[in-house]
N, C-alpha and C positions, 0 to 999 in steps of 0.2 A: 407079676407086676408089683413093684415096690413104690411106696409113697413116703415122702418126707414132709412132715408138717412143720413149717417155719412159723413160729409163734413169737410175736413181738409183745413183750411184757414190761411193765414198770411198777406194778404193785400187786398186793393180795396173793401171795403164793398159794394159800389154801384153795382159792377159787381156780387158780391155774392148775392145781393138782386135780381138781374135779374135771377140768377140760381134758387133761392128759388121759385120765382114766376113761372118759367117754370116747376118746379117739383111739384107744389102744387096740391094736390089731397085729396079728403075726407078721404081716407084710408092711408094717408102718413103723417109722421112727419119728421122734419129736426133737426139734432143734429150737432152743429157746434163746432169743436175743433179749437180754435185760438192759434196759435203758442205762446209759452210763451215769445218769444222775441218781440212780437208785442203788442202794446197797445190795450187792449180789449175794451176800452171805445167807439171807433167809431163803434163797432159791436153790442153794446147793443140794439140799436133801433130795430134791426131785431127781437128781442124777443117780440115786441109789438103784434105780431101775436101769437095766442095760439098754433100754430103747429111748432114753432121754439124754440129750447132750446140750451143753451150754455153748452158744456161739462165742468163740474166743475173742474176736475183735469186736469190741462194743463201741457204740457212738451215742451221743446225747440226742434225744428226740424232743423237739418242741412242736407244738400244734401248728400245722400248715407249713412247717419248714422242711428243709432238705434232709433232716435226720432220718425220717422214715424211709426215704429212698436209700440212704447210705446203710441203714440197718439191714434192709432187704438185700442189697448188694453184698454186704458182708456175709450174710447167711448163704447166699448163692455161691460165694467163693468157696465156702466149706462144703456145701452139699453137692454141687454139680459134679466135681471130680469123682464122687462116690457112686455115680451111675444109677441113681434112682430113676424110675420112669416118670414120676410126677413130683412136683413141689407145690404144696398147698400153703399159701401165705395168708395167715389170719392173725388176729390179735388175741391177747389173753382174756379179753372181754367178749369173745365169741363163744358160741356153744353149738354143738351139732343138734339137728332136728330129727335125726334118725340114728340108727345103730352104726357102729364103726364098720360092721360087715356090709351094711347097705351103702355107706359112703364109698367103701372100696369097690363094691360091685357096680355102682353107678358110674364111677370113673372108668373102671375096666371096660364096661360095655360101650363106652364112648371114647375108647383109647385113640389118641391122636388129636383130639379136640383141645383147643386152648380156651379155657374158661375165664375170659377177661372182657368186661363190658366196654364197648367202644362206641360212644355216642359222639357225633360230630358237633363241634362248637359253632358250626355254620348253620345248623338247622335244629338238630335234636336237643342240644344242650347249650343254647345260645347265652343263657344267663351266666355261664362260666367263662365266656370269651375274654372278659376283662382280666381274668386271673393270669392269662398267658400273654395278652397283648399289651398290658401296661407293666410298668416297673413296680415291683413289690420288694421291699427290703425286710421281709419277714425273718430272714436268717441273720440279720444284724442284731447284735445284742447291745444296742446303744439307745439312749433316750432321744426322742424326737424323730425316730426313723420314719414314722408315718407322714410327718410334715415334709421330710426330705423326699419321700416317694412322690408326694403331691407335686412338689417343686420339679422333680425330675421329669414327671409326665407332662408338665407344662412347657419345659424348655428343651427337652431332648427330642430327637426324631423318633417317629413311631418304631416300636420294636419289630424286628423282622426275624422270623425263625430261620436258623442257619441252613436248613435244608428244604427242598421242595416236598414237604410232607403235609398231608392232611392231619390236622390236630384233632385227636379224639380222646375220650376217656370217660370216667365216671367214678369208679371205685378203686381204691388201692389194695383191695383184697381179691385174690385171684388164684387159680389153680392151673399151672403150666407144665408142659412136658419138660423134661430135662434138656431137650434140644433147644426149646424156646428160651429157657433160662440161660443156657450157655450162649445163645445168640445175643441176648441182651447184654451180657458181660462183655462180649467181644465188641459189640457195636459201641457201647458207651466208652470202653477203653480207647477205641480208635476215633471217637468223635468228641474230643474235649470241648468243642464249641457248643455242642448240644447240652452237656452238663452245665457249662457256664450259663447258658440261656435259662435253664430251669431253676438255677439258684436265685434268679430274680423274678420267679413266678410265685403265686400264692397257692399253696396246696398242690405243688408240682407232682407229688406222688400219685395223684389221680389222673395224670396225663402221660408221664414219661414212659412208663412201661407199655401202656396201651397204644400210644402213638407209634412207638418204635416197632412193635409187632404188627400193627395195622399196615404200616408202610413197608412190609417185608413179605417174603414168600410164605409166611405163616398166616396171612390174612384170611385165606379161604377156609382155614380150620377154626377160626375164632367164633365162639358163641358166648352168650352172657355168663357172668360169673354165678357162683353158687350160694351167694350170701343174701339173706333177707335183712333189709334195713328199713326202719320207719323214720321218715323225715317230717312227719306230720305235726310234731309238737311245736306250737307257736313260739315257745321259749328256746328252741333249739339253737338258733344263731350259729348255724354251721356245724352243730353237733347232732348226731342221731339221738332219737329218743332212748332213754333207759327203759328197757323192756321189763314188764311186770306181769304178775299173774293174770291180769285181765287180757293180756295179749296172747295167751296160750293157744286159743282156737285159731287166731290169725296165723300164728307161727306154724302150727301143725297142718294148716291147709295151704301153706304158701308154695309148696312144691320145691322149695330150696333145701339144700343139705345143711346149711349153717345159718345162724342169725347173730346179729349184734345190735345193741350193745347191752351187756348184762353187768350188774354190779350187786354182788352178794350183800354189800352193806346197805343197799337201797331195798332190794327185794330178793331174798334167797329162795323164797318159795317157788318162783318160776324155774329156778335151776333144779330144785327138788323134783318138780313135776316133769321136767324134760328128762331127767335121769330115769324116772319111772317109765316114761314114754319110750325111751331108747333101750330100756332093759339094762341100764348100768348102775342102778341104785341097789 
């Protein structure tokens, strides 16, 4: 079994280097998408190892915008034809909570499962419904876009999803079989109305892949994703908590393979401790 780790990055190459080192395994490769807004030059040294590749087609990523989806799709287009068994999509601010061998063995022992959280906006995740049911102009780079969205939602008819699909989601970090990733590419290429719909949602990356797979033959293989996230910080405002040393016990008891969000400029000690815990220090 072979795993491709697709890592979305925009800053701090040394922290990304530590993530790559922690993920390194004889049957794994790393594909790095560097945000188009970031200078790629400081990241190039990472490809000195023959298991690290830079995604060639880059896109700009803005918080809650379509760029995260496009970056993932761009990575899929390069990775899927190479025939890996799994593609693990994470960010450069994630970090494993166990060794690379344990990550590999966990996925291998559950081969065929699609690790992507799918909570319904009808009952489990109702607070997110407005994000797909109302117009959001998050992808517009113009002043006054929020006022325009308010106006649009007052005067335009209610938004209607172009297909008879149950809308689900939660996290835009997931671990999918190559077959599922290939299906996503084919589906989105053949349903441009779906793409257009999501470009007027807020944080569409947390819905588009989950909803597409949930409403397909892959549904019976779906289980929750493998990433621990703490949303408890009152100041988060849509952002996960930056994990620190005091979170170490919660992380190592979580039962997840990965966690986010880490920032070495805020607390590097937690990464030090996880490297020691994983045996990569």
